[in-house]
C-alpha positions as CSV (number, residue, x, y, z in Angstrom):
1,M,184.9,78.2,157.8
2,S,193.9,81.5,156.1
3,T,203.4,79.7,153.8
4,V,203.6,77.2,155.9
5,P,200.4,76.5,157.8
6,P,199.3,75.6,161.3
7,A,200.7,72.4,162.1
8,S,204.2,72.9,161.1
9,P,206.0,72.3,164.3
10,A,209.3,71.3,162.7
11,L,209.4,73.9,160.0
12,G,212.9,75.6,160.1
13,T,213.9,73.1,162.7
14,A,216.9,74.5,164.9
15,R,220.3,73.2,163.9
16,P,222.2,71.2,166.4
17,E,224.7,73.9,166.8
18,D,221.9,76.4,167.9
19,S,221.8,75.0,171.3
20,P,223.9,72.7,173.6
21,A,222.5,69.3,174.8
22,D,220.9,70.7,177.9
23,G,218.3,72.7,175.9
24,T,219.5,76.1,176.7
25,P,220.4,78.6,173.9
26,R,223.9,79.1,173.1
27,P,225.1,82.6,173.9
28,T,225.4,84.8,170.8
29,A,226.8,88.0,170.0
30,P,224.7,91.1,170.1
31,A,222.7,91.5,167.0
32,S,223.4,94.3,164.5
33,G,221.5,95.4,161.5
34,P,218.6,93.8,159.8
35,R,220.3,90.4,159.3
36,G,221.5,90.3,162.9
37,A,218.1,91.3,164.3
38,W,216.5,88.5,162.2
39,A,219.1,86.0,163.4
40,A,218.0,86.7,166.9
41,L,214.2,86.9,166.2
42,R,214.1,83.7,164.2
43,P,214.3,81.2,167.1
44,L,211.5,83.0,168.7
45,V,209.3,83.0,165.6
46,L,210.2,79.1,165.1
47,R,209.2,78.5,168.7
48,L,206.1,80.3,168.3
49,H,205.3,78.5,165.1
50,F,206.2,75.1,166.5
51,Y,203.9,75.3,169.7
52,A,201.1,77.0,167.9
53,G,201.2,74.3,165.2
54,V,201.1,71.5,167.7
55,F,198.4,72.8,169.9
56,V,196.0,74.7,167.4
57,A,196.3,72.2,164.6
58,P,193.4,69.9,166.0
59,F,191.1,72.9,165.9
60,L,192.1,73.9,162.4
61,L,191.8,70.2,161.2
62,V,188.2,70.4,162.5
63,A,187.7,73.6,160.6
64,A,189.2,72.5,157.5
65,V,187.3,69.3,157.2
66,T,184.0,70.8,157.9
67,G,184.8,73.8,155.5
68,F,185.5,71.3,152.8
69,L,182.2,69.9,153.2
70,Y,180.4,73.1,153.5
71,A,182.0,74.3,150.1
72,G,180.7,71.1,148.6
73,A,177.2,71.4,150.3
74,F,176.1,74.3,147.7
75,Q,176.2,71.7,144.8
76,A,175.0,68.8,147.0
77,E,172.1,71.0,148.1
78,K,170.9,71.4,144.3
79,L,170.9,67.7,143.8
80,V,169.2,66.8,147.2
81,Y,166.6,69.3,146.9
82,A,166.1,69.5,143.2
83,H,162.2,68.7,143.6
84,E,161.7,71.6,145.8
85,L,164.1,74.1,144.1
86,T,163.3,73.6,140.4
87,V,160.0,73.3,138.3
88,P,159.6,72.8,134.5
89,A,159.6,76.2,132.8
90,G,156.2,77.7,131.7
91,D,155.0,80.7,129.9
92,T,153.3,83.1,132.5
93,K,154.0,83.2,136.3
94,L,151.0,83.8,138.7
95,P,150.8,87.0,140.6
96,I,153.0,86.7,143.7
97,S,150.0,87.4,146.0
98,A,148.4,84.2,144.4
99,Q,151.7,82.3,145.2
100,V,151.7,83.4,148.6
101,D,148.1,82.3,149.1
102,A,148.9,78.7,147.7
103,A,151.6,78.5,150.3
104,R,149.3,79.7,153.2
105,K,146.4,77.4,152.1
106,A,149.0,74.5,152.4
107,H,150.9,75.7,155.5
108,P,148.5,78.3,157.5
109,E,150.7,78.0,160.6
110,G,152.9,80.9,161.7
111,T,153.4,84.1,160.1
112,V,155.0,85.3,156.7
113,S,158.4,86.6,157.6
114,A,159.6,87.0,153.9
115,V,158.7,86.1,150.3
116,R,161.5,85.3,147.7
117,P,159.8,85.4,144.1
118,S,161.1,82.9,141.6
119,P,164.3,84.4,140.2
120,G,164.5,82.3,137.1
121,R,162.2,80.5,134.5
122,D,162.8,77.2,136.2
123,A,163.1,78.2,140.0
124,T,160.3,78.0,142.5
125,T,159.2,80.9,144.9
126,R,159.9,80.7,148.6
127,V,157.6,81.8,151.1
128,M,159.2,81.9,154.6
129,L,157.1,81.2,157.6
130,S,158.5,82.2,161.0
131,G,156.8,81.0,164.6
132,V,156.1,77.4,163.2
133,R,156.0,74.7,165.8
134,G,159.0,72.3,165.4
135,V,161.3,74.8,163.5
136,D,164.4,75.8,165.5
137,A,164.5,79.4,166.8
138,G,166.2,81.8,164.2
139,H,165.1,79.3,161.4
140,T,162.1,79.6,159.2
141,L,160.0,77.1,157.4
142,A,160.5,77.6,153.6
143,V,157.3,76.8,151.5
144,F,158.4,76.1,147.8
145,V,155.6,77.1,145.3
146,D,155.5,76.5,141.6
147,P,155.3,80.0,140.3
148,Y,153.4,79.0,137.1
149,T,150.6,76.6,138.7
150,G,150.6,77.5,142.4
151,E,151.4,73.8,143.2
152,V,153.3,73.6,146.5
153,R,156.5,71.5,145.8
154,G,157.4,71.0,149.5
155,A,158.4,72.7,152.7
156,L,161.9,72.7,154.4
157,E,163.4,74.2,157.2
158,Q,165.8,77.2,156.2
159,Y,168.6,79.2,157.9
160,G,170.5,82.2,157.0
161,S,170.6,85.1,154.3
162,T,171.8,82.6,151.8
163,G,168.6,80.4,152.3
164,A,170.7,77.2,153.6
165,L,168.3,74.1,153.6
166,P,168.9,71.4,156.1
167,L,171.9,69.6,154.7
168,R,173.8,72.7,154.3
169,T,172.6,74.2,157.5
170,W,173.8,71.2,159.4
171,I,177.3,71.4,157.9
172,D,177.3,75.3,158.5
173,E,176.4,74.9,162.1
174,F,179.0,72.2,162.6
175,H,181.7,74.3,161.0
176,R,180.8,77.4,162.9
177,D,180.1,76.0,166.4
178,L,180.3,72.1,166.5
179,R,176.5,72.4,166.9
180,L,177.2,73.5,170.5
181,G,175.6,77.1,170.3
182,E,177.3,80.3,171.1
183,N,180.0,78.6,173.4
184,G,181.1,76.4,170.5
185,R,181.9,79.5,168.4
186,L,184.9,79.8,170.5
187,Y,186.5,76.8,168.6
188,S,186.3,78.5,165.3
189,E,187.3,82.1,166.4
190,F,190.3,80.4,168.1
191,A,191.3,78.6,165.2
192,A,190.9,81.8,163.0
193,S,192.7,83.9,165.4
194,W,195.9,81.8,165.2
195,L,195.6,80.6,161.6
196,W,197.3,84.0,160.3
197,V,199.8,83.9,162.8
198,I,200.9,80.3,162.0
199,A,200.7,80.9,158.2
200,A,202.6,84.1,158.3
201,G,205.3,82.9,160.6
202,G,205.7,79.7,158.5
203,L,205.9,81.7,155.5
204,V,208.7,83.9,156.9
205,L,210.7,80.9,158.2
206,W,210.4,79.1,154.9
207,F,211.7,82.0,152.7
208,S,214.3,82.6,155.3
209,R,215.9,79.5,154.6
210,R,218.6,79.1,151.9
211,R,217.2,78.1,148.6
212,A,219.0,74.7,148.5
213,L,217.2,73.7,151.6
214,R,213.8,74.4,150.4
215,K,213.9,71.9,147.3
216,V,211.8,68.6,147.6
217,R,213.1,66.7,144.5
218,G,215.9,64.5,145.6
219,T,215.2,64.3,149.2
220,S,213.6,61.9,151.6
221,G,212.4,61.3,155.0
222,R,212.0,64.2,157.2
223,R,213.7,66.6,154.8
224,R,211.2,65.6,152.1
225,A,208.2,66.2,154.3
226,L,209.7,69.6,155.3
227,G,210.2,70.6,151.7
228,L,206.6,69.5,150.8
229,H,205.1,71.3,153.9
230,G,206.9,74.5,152.9
231,T,206.1,74.5,149.2
232,V,202.5,73.6,149.6
233,G,202.2,76.0,152.4
234,A,203.9,78.9,150.4
235,W,201.4,78.4,147.7
236,A,198.5,78.3,150.1
237,A,199.5,81.1,152.5
238,L,197.5,83.9,150.9
239,G,194.5,81.9,151.0
240,F,194.9,81.0,154.7
241,L,195.4,84.6,155.6
242,F,192.2,85.6,153.7
243,L,190.4,82.8,155.4
244,S,191.7,84.0,158.8
245,A,191.0,87.6,158.2
246,T,187.5,87.1,156.9
247,G,186.6,84.4,159.6
248,L,187.5,87.0,162.3
249,T,185.0,89.6,160.9
250,W,181.9,87.7,162.2
251,S,183.3,86.0,165.1
252,T,181.9,86.7,168.5
253,Y,184.7,88.8,170.2
254,A,187.2,90.0,167.4
255,G,184.1,90.5,165.3
256,A,182.5,92.7,167.8
257,T,185.5,95.0,167.9
258,I,185.7,95.0,164.1
259,D,182.3,96.2,164.1
260,E,183.0,99.0,166.8
261,L,186.0,100.0,164.7
262,R,184.1,100.2,161.4
263,T,181.4,102.4,163.2
264,S,183.7,104.7,164.6
265,L,185.2,105.1,161.3
266,G,181.8,105.8,159.7
267,Q,182.3,102.6,157.6
268,S,179.3,100.4,159.1
269,T,176.8,99.0,156.5
270,P,173.9,101.2,156.1
271,S,170.3,99.9,156.0
272,V,167.2,101.1,154.5
273,S,164.7,103.0,156.8
274,A,161.6,100.8,157.4
275,A,159.5,103.5,158.8
276,A,156.2,104.0,156.9
277,S,155.2,107.6,155.8
278,G,151.7,107.2,155.1
279,G,150.1,108.2,158.4
280,D,147.3,106.4,160.2
281,H,146.2,104.8,157.0
282,A,149.5,103.2,156.6
283,G,149.4,102.0,160.2
284,H,146.3,100.2,159.7
285,A,147.4,98.5,156.5
286,A,150.8,97.4,158.0
287,A,149.0,96.1,161.3
288,A,146.9,94.1,158.8
289,G,149.9,92.7,157.0
290,S,151.8,91.8,160.2
291,G,149.0,89.7,161.7
292,G,150.0,86.4,159.6
293,D,149.5,87.1,156.2
294,A,151.7,89.4,153.7
295,G,149.9,91.2,151.0
296,H,147.3,93.6,152.8
297,G,147.3,97.3,152.0
298,V,148.2,97.7,148.3
299,G,149.0,94.2,148.1
300,L,152.4,92.3,147.3
301,D,152.3,92.7,143.5
302,R,152.0,96.7,143.8
303,I,155.0,96.4,146.5
304,L,157.2,94.4,144.2
305,A,156.1,96.4,141.1
306,A,157.4,99.6,143.0
307,A,160.7,98.0,143.9
308,R,161.3,96.9,140.1
309,A,160.6,100.5,139.1
310,E,163.5,101.4,141.3
311,G,165.6,99.1,139.2
312,L,165.7,96.2,141.8
313,G,166.1,92.9,139.6
314,D,165.9,89.3,140.7
315,P,166.7,87.9,143.1
316,V,164.8,89.9,145.6
317,E,163.3,89.2,149.1
318,I,160.1,91.0,150.4
319,V,159.9,91.4,153.9
320,P,156.4,92.3,155.3
321,P,156.0,95.2,157.9
322,A,157.4,94.4,161.5
323,D,154.6,96.5,163.1
324,A,151.9,99.2,162.5
325,S,154.4,101.9,161.9
326,S,156.6,100.0,159.3
327,A,156.9,99.7,155.6
328,Y,157.8,96.7,153.5
329,V,161.4,96.3,152.8
330,V,162.2,94.7,149.4
331,K,166.0,93.9,149.1
332,Q,168.3,92.3,146.5
333,V,169.9,89.1,147.6
334,Q,172.3,88.2,145.0
335,R,175.7,87.5,146.6
336,S,177.3,86.3,143.5
337,W,179.4,88.7,141.5
338,P,178.4,91.2,140.6
339,E,176.6,91.5,143.9
340,K,173.1,92.9,144.0
341,Q,172.5,94.3,147.4
342,D,170.1,97.4,146.7
343,A,167.1,97.9,149.0
344,V,163.9,100.0,149.1
345,A,161.1,100.5,151.7
346,V,157.6,100.8,150.2
347,D,154.6,102.2,152.0
348,P,151.9,99.6,152.5
349,A,149.2,102.2,152.1
350,S,150.2,103.9,148.9
351,G,152.8,101.7,147.4
352,E,155.1,104.7,147.3
353,V,158.8,104.1,147.9
354,T,159.8,105.8,150.9
355,D,163.5,105.4,151.2
356,V,166.3,103.7,149.0
357,S,169.7,102.0,149.9
358,R,172.2,101.5,147.1
359,F,175.1,99.1,147.5
360,A,177.1,101.4,145.2
361,D,176.8,104.3,147.8
362,H,177.9,101.9,150.9
363,P,181.3,102.8,152.5
364,L,184.3,101.0,151.2
365,L,184.8,98.8,154.4
366,A,181.3,97.7,154.3
367,K,181.7,96.7,150.5
368,L,185.0,94.7,151.4
369,T,183.3,93.2,154.4
370,R,180.4,92.0,152.2
371,W,182.7,90.7,149.5
372,G,185.1,89.1,151.9
373,I,182.4,87.2,153.8
374,D,180.9,86.2,150.5
375,L,184.2,85.0,149.2
376,H,184.9,83.0,152.2
377,T,181.4,81.2,152.4
378,G,181.9,80.3,148.6
379,V,179.1,82.2,147.1
380,L,180.7,85.2,145.4
381,F,182.2,83.3,142.2
382,G,180.0,80.2,142.6
383,L,181.4,76.9,141.7
384,V,184.8,78.3,140.9
385,N,184.9,79.9,144.5
386,Q,183.7,76.7,146.0
387,I,186.4,74.6,144.2
388,A,189.1,77.0,145.3
389,L,188.0,76.7,149.0
390,M,187.8,73.0,148.8
391,L,191.5,73.0,147.5
392,L,192.6,75.2,150.4
393,A,190.9,73.0,153.0
394,L,192.6,69.8,151.5
395,A,196.0,71.9,151.5
396,L,195.4,72.7,155.3
397,I,194.5,69.1,156.2
398,W,197.8,67.8,154.2
399,L,199.8,70.5,156.0
400,I,198.6,69.5,159.4
401,V,199.5,65.8,158.6
402,L,203.0,66.7,157.3
403,G,203.4,69.0,160.4
404,Y,202.7,66.3,162.8
405,L,205.0,63.7,160.9
406,M,207.7,66.1,161.0
407,W,207.2,66.6,164.8
408,W,207.3,62.7,165.5
409,R,210.5,62.4,163.2
410,R,212.2,65.3,165.1
411,G,211.9,63.0,168.1
412,R,213.6,60.1,166.4
413,G,210.9,57.5,167.2
414,S,210.2,58.7,170.8
415,S,206.7,59.2,171.9
416,F,206.8,63.0,171.5
417,G,208.8,65.1,169.2
418,R,211.5,67.3,170.8
419,P,210.5,70.8,171.4
420,I,212.2,74.0,170.0
421,P,214.7,75.0,172.9
422,R,213.2,77.8,175.2
423,G,214.9,81.1,176.0
424,A,214.8,82.4,172.3
425,W,213.3,85.5,173.5
426,A,216.4,86.5,175.5
427,Q,218.5,86.8,172.3
428,V,216.3,89.4,170.7
429,P,217.8,93.0,171.0
430,P,215.6,95.2,173.1
431,S,215.2,97.7,170.1
432,V,213.2,94.7,168.4
433,L,211.6,93.0,171.3
434,V,210.1,95.9,173.1
435,P,208.0,97.2,170.1
436,L,207.2,93.5,169.3
437,M,205.9,93.2,172.6
438,A,203.7,96.2,172.5
439,A,202.3,95.3,169.1
440,V,201.5,91.9,170.4
441,A,199.8,93.5,173.4
442,V,197.6,95.6,171.2
443,L,196.7,92.7,168.9
444,G,195.9,90.5,171.8
445,Y,193.5,93.1,173.1
446,F,191.6,93.4,169.8
447,V,191.9,89.6,169.2
448,P,191.5,88.0,172.7
449,L,191.4,84.4,171.7
450,L,195.0,84.9,170.3
451,G,196.2,87.2,173.1
452,I,194.9,85.1,176.0
453,P,196.3,81.7,175.1
454,L,199.6,83.5,174.0
455,A,199.9,85.1,177.4
456,G,199.1,81.8,179.0
457,F,201.7,79.9,176.9
458,V,204.2,82.6,177.9
459,V,203.5,82.2,181.7
460,V,203.6,78.3,181.5
461,D,206.8,78.4,179.4
462,V,208.5,80.7,181.9
463,V,207.6,78.7,184.9
464,L,208.6,75.4,183.2
465,G,211.9,77.0,182.4
466,E,212.4,78.2,185.9
467,I,211.8,74.7,187.2
468,A,214.0,73.0,184.7
469,H,216.7,75.7,185.3
470,R,216.4,74.9,189.3
471,R,216.7,71.1,188.7
472,R,219.8,71.6,186.8
473,R,221.4,73.7,189.6
474,T,220.5,71.1,192.1
475,V,222.0,68.2,190.1
């Protein structure tokens, strides 16, 4: 849970001739042409990059460290929970209904909310129970069953569509909301909202420098730190932009806006209709199935066979009817490439398929959202994906350290680094400033944790500038 990244306060530091000793910008001639506009705009980008890097970096540091741990948690989970997840391969698997019965015999509490049949020769079957005392709200108790013998290998609390077990769940929640609940999610949305701004701004600043000033070899001190910062950031920029964009897709405020936009464009993710079509008989069968055990009506084996006939291969999840008027839903849950996300609804009384949803028919934005989230969480390309995320996290941590180091050295050993001079916006020609402000206003509306802090920064900066100006006049 994304070149020059977040903590790059001194990237493209203003030259001494850019401003006099009192910190006010030196008057410049009106900008003309693309080069003149950029010359006027560069100090503004530099100032934004500086302050965003200084103040947002702590949030990004937490996100980077916890993201690094989360990417590694997938492999750690396989080692820590090997007994529950794997079994010696046998010859013939028991009917899925017999496996669920074995799980219910060992754990009669709660109700069956889903079943994931063993997806491989050496994998256990998961029977998920909801409403179990001691299990957090929104989580389930996963009972792991040997598909060959019916032996219950253990039971662990599980969370999310990827079936995260306790270790990965803890890291995931810390990465997402610092384990503070919904209010804690503001931290990660704040970090994601600013990461792309800092990364893009740093990238532009870096490549706008003369090639001779970008080299690392043969330099030392702050100049070397700047060279390393820019070089590493340039290589990692696309990754940071991607992490920022995909992180916002399921954030609290920006995510809701993105969902509304997708819906208005007809690009929302479709779902299979779980309405049963078997009349009263189907209702009675579904009611029996929703009372605590799955498998009433035609039985889980017939339900699974109907889904297999529609081409749904492993791994799949069987969700029992929610009420007397609902059908079973069988959906593919493979998030690795190529993704398997087809789903069918099966009438509990007749075993007939009543609705089908194919991932191939999903709208483009729905597919891109699914792929983006799975790439962000490290499941789309498995181990390679997870290693890439860990490298990005390490790059971000390194860039933050270098950024603060440059800030310190910029102050020549003082307690705090010298800030970039204010007043840069006054040098931007109106033909550039007005459209820029309009674009920022629109962007801030759709990404409030970018817009609100930015507006607050501008207000504070203007007030501080006015105070400093009045003090100079009274001296």
